[in-house]
VOZANU-897358 format. One line per 4 residues: their letters; for each residue x, y, z of N, C-alpha, C. Coordinates in pm, 1 decimal. Layout:
// VOZANU-897358
A = X/Y/Z/X/Y/Z/X/Y/Z  ...
//
This chain:
// VOZANU-897358
MDRP = 10484.5/1536.7/11634.5/10516.2/1525.4/11799.2/10433.2/1606.9/11862.9  10360.5/1553.0/11948.7/10301.7/1637.8/12047.4/10389.2/1705.5/12143.8  10366.6/1841.0/12180.4/10437.5/1909.1/12281.5/10337.1/1942.3/12395.3  10404.3/1963.6/12521.6/10315.4/1977.6/12619.5/10285.0/2150.1/12630.0
IEQV = 10200.7/2202.4/12671.9/10168.1/2343.9/12705.1/10255.3/2413.2/12713.5  10356.1/2375.6/12842.6/10468.4/2460.5/12873.2/10576.0/2461.3/12780.9  10596.1/2372.3/12710.7/10696.9/2377.3/12598.3/10630.3/2461.2/12486.7  10533.1/2481.7/12438.7/10464.2/2534.4/12351.8/10446.5/2723.0/12385.1
AALT = 10452.4/2723.8/12527.3/10459.7/2832.4/12570.1/10591.0/2904.1/12532.6  10694.1/2842.1/12580.7/10847.6/2855.9/12605.5/10856.5/2885.5/12421.9  10814.0/2807.8/12354.9/10864.9/2815.1/12224.7/10806.0/2938.9/12124.3  10684.1/2958.7/12185.6/10621.4/3068.3/12088.9/10580.7/3207.2/12158.8
GAST = 10635.9/3209.4/12292.6/10615.6/3339.6/12397.9/10458.3/3351.6/12441.7  10359.6/3261.3/12375.4/10231.9/3279.8/12444.8/10236.4/3223.8/12586.3  10167.8/3260.1/12663.3/10167.2/3225.9/12812.3/10071.0/3107.4/12795.1  10081.2/3010.2/12913.2/10008.2/2914.8/12923.3/9847.0/2954.4/12969.8
RMLR = 9845.5/3057.0/13044.8/9715.6/3118.7/13051.5/9646.1/3150.9/12916.1  9725.6/3214.7/12859.8/9658.1/3253.0/12707.7/9630.9/3126.7/12614.9  9709.1/3017.5/12633.4/9676.7/2904.3/12538.3/9544.9/2849.9/12610.0  9523.9/2857.1/12756.3/9403.0/2786.4/12802.5/9287.4/2887.8/12773.7
HYDA = 9311.9/3011.9/12775.8/9189.9/3104.6/12738.4/9150.0/3063.4/12581.5  9251.6/3058.5/12483.2/9210.7/3004.2/12347.0/9139.1/2851.2/12353.5  9176.6/2782.3/12440.3/9103.7/2671.1/12419.5/8972.4/2681.8/12483.0  8945.6/2782.1/12590.3/8815.5/2788.8/12631.9/8724.3/2851.1/12525.5
IGLL = 8755.7/2931.0/12436.1/8676.2/2999.0/12368.2/8660.0/2931.8/12194.2  8722.6/2799.8/12210.0/8746.6/2749.8/12093.5/8807.1/2782.9/11972.0  8918.7/2874.5/12018.2/8990.0/2945.3/11905.8/9113.7/2853.7/11866.9  9186.3/2779.8/11984.9/9290.7/2669.2/11962.4/9268.1/2578.3/12055.2
RPSR = 9238.2/2456.1/11981.6/9212.0/2343.0/12064.0/9348.4/2263.7/12107.3  9366.7/2205.0/12210.8/9486.2/2113.2/12206.8/9450.3/1992.3/12119.8  9570.6/1938.9/12068.3/9561.7/1788.1/12016.3/9481.9/1694.5/12089.4  9527.6/1678.4/12195.8/9501.5/1606.7/12311.1/9505.1/1635.1/12456.5
TSAG = 9456.1/1578.3/12540.9/9467.7/1641.6/12694.9/9476.7/1527.7/12757.3  9583.4/1500.6/12839.2/9622.9/1363.7/12929.5/9520.3/1358.9/13022.4  9533.2/1232.8/13088.8/9429.7/1188.3/13205.4/9445.9/1300.5/13323.3  9550.4/1359.4/13318.7/9571.4/1459.7/13459.0/9532.0/1597.8/13404.9
GRRY = 9492.8/1605.9/13270.8/9417.3/1748.8/13231.9/9555.7/1829.5/13159.9  9645.7/1789.5/13146.4/9774.8/1846.9/13048.9/9758.2/1852.4/12905.8  9750.1/1953.4/12843.6/9718.9/1997.0/12721.2/9854.7/1966.1/12636.6  9838.5/1897.3/12510.2/9953.2/1881.9/12424.3/9908.7/1931.5/12296.7
YDEA = 10005.1/1977.1/12210.4/9965.1/2048.6/12079.6/10070.4/1980.3/11955.3  10013.1/1938.3/11881.0/10071.8/1883.1/11746.8/10102.1/1995.7/11667.3  10164.2/1958.4/11555.5/10217.5/2043.4/11456.9/10115.9/2133.1/11372.7  9994.0/2068.7/11369.6/9892.1/2147.3/11306.2/9835.3/2253.8/11393.3
ALRR = 9848.8/2213.6/11522.4/9803.6/2316.9/11623.1/9901.9/2426.2/11644.8  10029.8/2385.6/11640.0/10114.7/2478.6/11647.9/10111.8/2576.7/11542.8  10104.2/2525.1/11417.1/10090.9/2632.7/11293.4/9983.9/2721.2/11305.9  9843.4/2701.1/11378.9/9729.3/2770.7/11406.4/9789.2/2841.2/11505.3
LWQI = 9876.8/2799.1/11609.9/9885.8/2928.6/11689.5/9992.4/3032.9/11651.7  10077.0/2993.3/11556.7/10173.9/3085.9/11471.0/10059.3/3191.6/11439.1  9966.4/3164.5/11346.4/9862.7/3221.2/11277.9/9783.5/3319.6/11333.5  9755.5/3271.4/11477.2/9681.3/3347.1/11543.2/9773.8/3467.1/11626.4
LLLR = 9881.8/3418.4/11656.2/9993.1/3518.8/11706.4/10036.1/3628.2/11626.3  10038.3/3604.3/11476.0/10049.8/3695.3/11372.4/9956.8/3786.2/11361.8  9848.0/3732.8/11327.9/9718.2/3795.0/11321.7/9696.9/3913.8/11446.2  9736.1/3860.6/11575.3/9721.0/3946.3/11696.6/9815.5/4062.6/11669.9
ELDV = 9945.9/4021.4/11608.5/10024.0/4133.7/11610.9/9967.3/4244.8/11505.3  9873.3/4212.6/11415.0/9804.5/4326.4/11336.3/9685.4/4386.2/11404.0  9647.9/4311.7/11558.7/9554.0/4396.6/11617.9/9407.3/4340.2/11557.7  9442.3/4203.9/11503.3/9291.4/4131.6/11453.8/9223.9/4107.5/11569.7
GLNA = 9100.0/4123.7/11612.4/9007.9/4068.3/11707.6/8997.4/3899.3/11701.1  8993.1/3863.0/11839.1/8980.9/3698.4/11828.2/8860.5/3654.6/11767.6  8756.5/3716.9/11756.4/8639.9/3673.0/11687.7/8649.8/3651.7/11516.4  8747.4/3775.0/11476.4/8768.0/3793.4/11357.2/8878.0/3680.0/11315.0
ISDI = 8962.4/3642.0/11410.1/9071.6/3559.3/11364.0/9006.2/3415.7/11358.9  8917.2/3383.1/11456.9/8856.7/3257.5/11443.1/8776.5/3249.3/11314.0  8715.6/3349.2/11275.6/8646.7/3367.9/11128.0/8750.4/3325.3/11017.9  8868.3/3377.8/11027.1/8961.5/3395.9/10918.0/9017.4/3257.1/10900.9
LDGR = 9056.3/3211.8/11032.8/9107.4/3086.2/11038.3/9012.0/2962.7/11004.7  8905.2/2965.5/11015.2/8782.2/2860.8/11000.1/8737.0/2896.9/10871.3  8777.2/2967.3/10779.3/8743.6/3004.6/10651.9/8602.0/3076.5/10639.5  8569.3/3170.3/10750.6/8457.3/3251.4/10742.6/8478.7/3403.8/10771.1
PDMA = 8510.2/3475.9/10652.8/8536.8/3423.9/10519.6/8695.4/3391.6/10524.7  8745.2/3406.4/10393.1/8862.6/3373.2/10370.0/8972.2/3432.3/10451.5  9107.9/3421.4/10420.2/9181.2/3513.7/10497.5/9196.8/3648.8/10420.8  9221.6/3635.7/10290.6/9213.9/3767.2/10227.9/9117.2/3864.1/10244.0
GGLS = 9000.1/3784.5/10247.8/8878.5/3882.7/10288.9/8866.9/3949.7/10405.1  8905.5/3861.1/10512.9/8921.0/3902.6/10632.6/9000.6/4025.8/10657.2  9117.1/3973.3/10613.9/9217.9/4082.3/10638.6/9177.2/4210.7/10563.4  9111.0/4224.2/10459.4/9074.7/4338.6/10375.4/8967.0/4400.1/10480.1
AHLE = 8899.4/4339.9/10543.6/8800.3/4401.2/10617.0/8862.4/4463.6/10725.0  8969.7/4379.5/10793.9/9045.3/4459.5/10903.1/9114.3/4574.5/10865.4  9161.3/4566.8/10732.4/9264.1/4674.8/10678.2/9128.5/4839.6/10673.3  9028.3/4783.8/10638.4/8927.3/4902.4/10623.6/8875.3/4955.8/10778.0
SLLR = 8878.9/4857.5/10867.7/8866.7/4910.2/10988.9/8997.4/4995.1/11056.5  9096.0/4959.1/11025.8/9208.3/5030.1/11072.9/9242.1/5140.8/11012.3  9173.0/5181.4/10861.7/9187.8/5300.4/10797.9/9091.6/5388.9/10861.2  8967.8/5342.5/10881.5/8860.4/5437.2/10964.6/8919.3/5479.3/11096.3
ERDR = 8982.7/5392.0/11166.0/9030.3/5435.7/11294.7/9151.2/5534.2/11260.5  9224.5/5511.3/11181.8/9317.3/5621.4/11152.9/9270.9/5748.1/11120.1  9148.6/5752.3/11031.5/9116.4/5863.2/10991.9/9049.6/5948.6/11131.5  9004.5/5858.6/11204.1/8918.1/5925.9/11356.0/9036.2/5985.3/11411.6
LTRR = 9142.4/5912.1/11434.0/9263.4/5948.5/11524.4/9335.3/6065.9/11467.7  9337.3/6058.3/11304.9/9393.3/6179.4/11245.5/9303.5/6307.1/11286.5  9165.4/6302.0/11274.8/9074.2/6420.1/11315.1/9098.5/6478.8/11446.6  9096.7/6383.4/11543.2/9130.0/6378.6/11679.1/9229.6/6446.8/11721.6
AEAV = 9376.0/6421.0/11658.4/9494.9/6495.2/11650.3/9494.7/6635.0/11599.2  9416.1/6646.3/11496.5/9415.1/6797.8/11428.0/9328.8/6876.5/11521.6  9227.3/6843.0/11588.5/9166.2/6872.5/11689.5/9249.3/6949.0/11818.7  9325.3/6852.9/11872.6/9401.2/6875.9/11977.3/9498.2/6963.0/11943.7
ELLL = 9575.1/6969.3/11814.1/9674.2/7069.6/11768.1/9611.8/7213.3/11769.9  9493.4/7231.0/11710.6/9403.0/7335.8/11693.2/9404.1/7391.0/11848.9  9371.5/7315.3/11915.0/9324.4/7349.4/12068.1/9483.3/7403.3/12136.2  9580.0/7319.8/12107.9/9700.1/7357.9/12164.7/9752.2/7511.4/12087.4
ERLE = 9733.8/7537.1/11970.4/9764.9/7658.4/11904.4/9677.0/7763.7/11991.2  9554.2/7745.0/12021.9/9463.3/7846.3/12078.7/9521.9/7875.4/12218.8  9550.4/7759.1/12271.6/9620.2/7795.9/12410.3/9749.6/7844.6/12411.4  9825.0/7831.4/12326.5/9957.8/7896.8/12327.9/9930.5/8051.4/12266.7
AVDS = 9837.3/8083.2/12191.2/9801.7/8214.0/12149.3/9779.2/8285.4/12298.8  9695.0/8217.3/12347.7/9642.6/8289.0/12478.4/9751.1/8329.4/12576.4  9841.2/8219.4/12592.9/9958.3/8238.3/12678.2/10053.5/8334.1/12618.3  10074.2/8371.4/12478.7/10165.7/8438.2/12450.0/10087.5/8593.5/12480.0
ALDD = 9957.9/8605.8/12443.8/9898.6/8734.5/12478.7/9918.2/8773.4/12625.4  9904.3/8688.4/12700.2/9892.5/8707.7/12839.5/10039.1/8744.0/12865.6  10151.9/8670.4/12835.9/10308.8/8711.8/12842.8/10332.1/8850.3/12793.0  10271.8/8904.0/12678.6/10295.7/9012.7/12609.0/10236.2/9132.9/12704.1
LGRH = 10114.8/9093.8/12776.2/10020.5/9188.0/12862.8/10135.6/9199.8/12987.3  10161.6/9118.6/13044.3/10256.9/9094.9/13131.2/10369.6/9191.8/13114.7  10426.5/9160.4/13004.0/10558.1/9250.8/12989.9/10520.5/9388.2/12967.8  10414.4/9410.3/12913.3/10388.9/9559.9/12905.3/10356.2/9626.9/13018.4
RELI = 10299.4/9560.3/13109.5/10260.2/9630.6/13254.0/10394.1/9624.9/13332.3  10489.2/9533.4/13320.2/10589.2/9564.7/13396.7/10696.9/9677.7/13343.2  10715.1/9657.0/13204.5/10770.9/9809.2/13126.5/10713.9/9918.4/13202.3  10583.7/9929.6/13212.4/10534.9/10072.2/13256.7/10571.7/10092.1/13404.0
NRFG = 10559.5/9971.0/13501.8/10549.1/9985.5/13628.3/10720.5/10041.4/13642.0  10798.3/9971.2/13550.3/10962.3/9987.5/13606.1/10989.9/10150.9/13534.8  10942.2/10178.2/13419.4/11015.5/10291.1/13356.7/10891.3/10376.7/13309.0  10791.5/10371.7/13365.3/10645.8/10471.7/13348.5/10600.9/10464.6/13189.4
PPPP = 10487.9/10527.4/13209.8/10409.3/10512.9/13065.7/10473.6/10597.4/12953.5  10458.5/10552.1/12838.5/10540.7/10656.9/12738.5/10473.1/10773.3/12761.6  10518.3/10861.6/12669.0/10485.1/11002.8/12646.4/10353.6/11023.4/12584.6  10262.4/11090.0/12669.7/10134.4/11099.9/12615.3/10105.8/11187.8/12488.2
NLPN = 10201.1/11275.5/12471.4/10169.6/11371.0/12380.0/10242.0/11321.3/12214.7  10267.6/11190.7/12219.4/10329.6/11137.5/12093.6/10209.0/11153.6/11965.4  10249.7/11197.5/11862.5/10148.9/11218.6/11761.5/10120.6/11066.4/11678.0  10001.5/11061.7/11659.1/9991.1/10919.8/11584.7/10028.5/10781.1/11648.2
WPPE = 9996.7/10780.4/11787.1/10043.3/10673.6/11864.4/10060.8/10531.1/11805.8  9933.7/10487.9/11754.4/9946.0/10357.0/11702.4/10042.8/10322.8/11560.4  10021.7/10437.0/11481.5/10105.3/10417.6/11368.4/10258.6/10443.1/11404.9  10280.0/10519.3/11499.1/10423.0/10530.6/11561.2/10485.6/10399.1/11650.1
LGEL = 10404.4/10346.2/11696.5/10423.5/10223.5/11766.5/10448.0/10116.9/11646.2  10373.5/10102.3/11550.2/10374.8/10013.7/11470.7/10519.4/10050.0/11383.6  10578.5/10158.9/11351.9/10701.2/10201.4/11330.5/10800.8/10155.3/11397.9  10799.7/10158.4/11521.6/10916.4/10106.2/11631.2/10899.2/9940.6/11596.8
QRRF = 10803.6/9895.3/11597.2/10816.1/9744.2/11589.5/10883.7/9708.9/11458.5  10848.8/9731.9/11361.2/10909.7/9730.9/11219.7/11054.9/9738.4/11248.4  11086.7/9876.5/11304.2/11251.2/9906.3/11326.7/11293.1/9804.3/11402.6  11233.3/9751.0/11503.6/11300.7/9653.9/11605.6/11317.0/9537.1/11534.4
AALA = 11208.5/9499.2/11437.6/11222.9/9360.0/11373.5/11327.9/9365.8/11282.5  11380.6/9473.1/11211.9/11482.2/9504.1/11110.1/11618.4/9474.3/11196.9  11609.9/9544.6/11307.8/11745.3/9561.9/11366.1/11764.0/9412.4/11441.1  11653.5/9328.2/11487.1/11664.0/9184.0/11512.3/11730.4/9106.2/11436.5
KGFA = 11678.9/9117.3/11314.6/11748.8/9042.8/11204.2/11900.5/9065.5/11154.6  11924.8/9210.8/11188.7/12074.8/9258.9/11176.5/12155.5/9166.1/11280.0  12089.2/9168.3/11412.6/12147.3/9070.1/11520.6/12176.2/8948.4/11461.0  12071.0/8897.0/11423.8/12082.5/8730.0/11375.6/12184.0/8719.2/11276.3
ALRI = 12199.9/8803.2/11179.8/12294.8/8792.0/11065.0/12431.5/8802.4/11129.8  12452.1/8886.7/11228.5/12591.8/8905.5/11293.4/12620.9/8752.2/11336.1  12509.7/8697.6/11428.1/12540.4/8606.4/11497.3/12550.1/8477.7/11425.0  12471.2/8469.6/11340.6/12510.8/8363.6/11210.7/12661.1/8362.8/11164.4
AGIP = 12687.3/8495.0/11129.2/12824.2/8489.9/11068.0/12948.8/8467.4/11171.1  12899.7/8466.7/11296.4/13004.9/8425.6/11401.5/13070.9/8559.2/11447.0  13026.2/8670.2/11418.9/13072.5/8803.8/11465.9/13036.0/8813.7/11642.3  13130.5/8834.2/11710.6/13096.1/8850.8/11838.4/13022.0/8989.4/11884.2
PHDP = 12945.6/8961.9/11997.0/12854.0/9070.0/12036.9/12918.3/9198.9/12070.5  13047.1/9197.7/12117.2/13111.2/9336.1/12130.7/13184.2/9380.3/12023.2  13161.7/9318.6/11884.6/13200.7/9387.2/11780.6/13153.7/9542.0/11752.7  13217.0/9609.5/11697.6/13158.3/9733.4/11656.8/13029.6/9754.3/11559.6
RART = 13044.4/9621.3/11481.5/12910.1/9647.5/11392.2/12777.9/9590.3/11480.2  12801.6/9519.0/11561.8/12680.5/9479.7/11662.1/12662.8/9612.4/11768.6  12786.1/9691.4/11804.9/12718.2/9803.6/11896.6/12633.1/9891.1/11823.5  12696.1/9909.1/11680.6/12621.5/10007.6/11607.9/12472.9/9971.3/11590.6
IAAA = 12425.7/9834.2/11589.5/12297.1/9813.3/11571.3/12225.0/9842.8/11715.1  12298.8/9810.3/11814.6/12241.2/9837.6/11953.4/12230.3/9988.0/11982.3  12318.6/10077.4/11922.6/12304.0/10221.6/11906.1/12152.1/10268.4/11842.5  12146.8/10183.0/11734.9/12041.0/10232.0/11639.1/11892.3/10198.7/11753.1
QHEA = 11900.6/10074.3/11772.4/11798.1/10049.6/11881.6/11773.0/10130.1/11983.5  11872.3/10190.8/12067.3/11877.9/10284.1/12176.0/11807.5/10419.9/12112.3  11861.8/10453.0/11992.4/11791.0/10583.4/11946.2/11658.6/10558.9/11915.9  11620.5/10455.9/11848.2/11441.1/10435.0/11858.8/11391.9/10451.1/11969.7
LQRF = 11410.6/10353.4/12057.6/11354.3/10342.7/12189.8/11352.8/10480.8/12260.0  11427.7/10588.6/12233.8/11434.2/10708.3/12305.3/11335.9/10804.2/12254.5  11277.0/10771.5/12143.3/11164.0/10823.1/12090.1/11026.6/10800.9/12185.6  11016.3/10699.3/12230.6/10917.4/10657.0/12324.9/10952.1/10693.3/12489.2
WPVD = 11056.5/10661.1/12517.7/11080.5/10676.8/12653.8/11216.9/10743.4/12654.0  11226.5/10828.9/12802.4/11351.4/10867.6/12815.0/11458.3/10773.3/12856.3  11505.6/10695.0/12779.9/11568.0/10575.2/12810.5/11730.7/10647.6/12820.5  11776.0/10619.2/12945.1/11928.4/10659.2/12921.0/11987.0/10513.2/12936.6
AKLY = 12125.5/10519.0/12964.7/12199.6/10409.0/12936.0/12163.6/10273.9/13038.7  12118.5/10325.4/13179.4/12114.3/10228.8/13276.2/11969.8/10166.5/13234.0  11845.9/10251.7/13175.8/11756.2/10192.4/13165.0/11751.3/10108.0/13019.5  11837.8/10130.9/12937.2/11862.6/10035.2/12818.9/11919.4/9934.4/12858.7
VELA = 12005.2/9915.2/12962.2/12049.9/9766.2/12994.6/11950.9/9706.2/13064.2  11871.2/9774.2/13142.6/11747.1/9686.2/13207.9/11632.2/9659.5/13102.3  11614.0/9723.3/12995.3/11507.6/9687.0/12896.8/11562.7/9551.2/12802.1  11731.4/9556.1/12802.8/11779.2/9464.6/12730.5/11735.3/9319.4/12797.6
EFAD = 11738.7/9317.8/12932.1/11703.5/9206.1/12994.7/11587.5/9125.2/12954.4  11490.9/9236.6/12906.2/11354.9/9176.7/12851.6/11368.4/9064.5/12703.5  11493.5/9093.0/12639.1/11515.7/9025.2/12518.9/11528.3/8896.9/12556.1  11478.4/8796.1/12454.6/11492.6/8643.1/12457.4/11647.9/8625.6/12374.3
DGYQ = 11691.9/8725.0/12315.4/11810.0/8696.6/12237.9/11931.5/8704.9/12330.1  12005.3/8628.6/12372.2/12110.7/8660.7/12429.1/12221.2/8723.2/12374.1  12246.1/8715.3/12241.6/12334.7/8776.1/12164.3/12309.9/8937.7/12177.1  12171.5/8959.4/12160.8/12165.6/9111.2/12154.6/12180.1/9171.6/12288.3
REAV = 12140.7/9092.5/12409.6/12182.8/9129.4/12533.8/12320.9/9174.7/12544.0  12397.1/9086.8/12522.2/12551.2/9098.3/12506.2/12596.2/9244.4/12444.0  12526.6/9254.5/12308.9/12573.2/9354.9/12216.5/12529.3/9486.9/12319.4  12404.0/9488.5/12356.2/12345.3/9590.5/12433.9/12463.3/9651.8/12551.3
YAYV = 12486.1/9528.8/12607.9/12612.7/9543.2/12716.1/12721.4/9624.9/12647.8  12767.4/9545.9/12575.8/12910.3/9607.5/12504.6/12879.7/9734.7/12453.0  12768.4/9782.9/12397.1/12743.6/9914.0/12330.8/12742.4/9999.6/12449.5  12686.8/9979.7/12579.0/12681.7/10054.4/12677.9/12810.8/10097.0/12756.1
AAMS = 12921.5/9965.1/12788.2/13020.3/9975.0/12804.7/13098.2/10081.5/12739.1  13093.1/10081.3/12609.6/13167.7/10172.7/12514.8/13143.8/10294.2/12514.4  13008.2/10339.3/12536.9/12956.6/10421.0/12557.5/13004.6/10522.1/12675.3  13005.8/10463.8/12777.3/13039.1/10487.4/12918.6/13182.9/10511.5/12916.2
ATTV = 13259.2/10431.1/12833.8/13389.9/10448.1/12837.8/13427.8/10582.1/12783.1  13382.6/10613.7/12657.3/13380.8/10736.8/12568.5/13359.7/10860.0/12668.4  13235.2/10835.6/12731.7/13190.7/10959.2/12836.9/13300.6/10994.6/12935.9  13369.6/10889.1/12994.6/13463.3/10880.3/13086.6/13606.5/10975.5/13015.5
RNSS = 13624.3/10929.0/12907.0/13725.2/10980.2/12829.6/13730.8/11134.5/12793.6  13601.2/11150.9/12764.4/13576.5/11304.8/12705.3/13568.3/11383.7/12839.6  13505.5/11320.5/12956.6/13522.3/11425.4/13086.6/13669.9/11443.3/13148.4  13755.2/11319.7/13105.4/13886.6/11349.2/13141.3/13960.2/11454.1/13076.6
SCSG = 13927.0/11457.1/12947.3/14000.7/11556.4/12834.4/13949.2/11695.6/12884.7  13814.8/11698.7/12934.3/13773.1/11847.3/12943.1/13819.1/11899.5/13078.6  13841.8/11791.4/13162.6/13905.2/11825.3/13292.6/14039.3/11887.9/13278.5  14136.8/11820.3/13176.4/14287.6/11848.9/13147.6/14277.7/11996.8/13091.4
LTK = 14155.6/12013.1/13007.9/14166.8/12148.0/12932.0/14150.9/12249.0/13061.2  14089.1/12255.2/13138.7/14047.2/12329.8/13229.0/14135.1/12357.1/13333.8  14238.5/12283.9/13345.0/14362.9/12305.2/13447.5/14450.7/12391.6/13413.4
//
């Protein structure tokens, strides 16, 4: 049974414009054309159209589809050639993706270095330069970085364990961090709180706030006790 072009389009999802183009390039001829120019397709033409649509889903080009369906070469050979083309394209895209990833890594490294430089300058602007008479400044700085890394792991372990940042164990780590900082800057409680604002870890900031609050409360209690003794 011949089907008109509009019915074929509705049945297969191919537009009438696409069917006319396939006719124009000789890829899919209608089985007959009416006196008024209306195209009709029989079952053989419909099967060929389904094959065309399937191969297009696989990104096979129209010229290659024509060769495959017309036996130049056979379908298996044509699909093998198309597979080789896809694999070459995959390798090309993989190399391009790797190049883009490398570029992104380099850009992120530059951004990170600029961020570190900005933070260093802001620290110096807010708190002044480190003491100039520190012995062996680079080794001392490396020691501070290692100490801070170890303390950061301590904060992380407490956070993972579900221990709140105001717990004495978290405040103990904050106290150790404060002591390490004081080797480089005269960091009092107020400045320590400001430095904590530079930390990306919210848990660490809360632990510092709790430590400073507890330290301030102890100072107030001690002052009150001393005042009572002098009365």
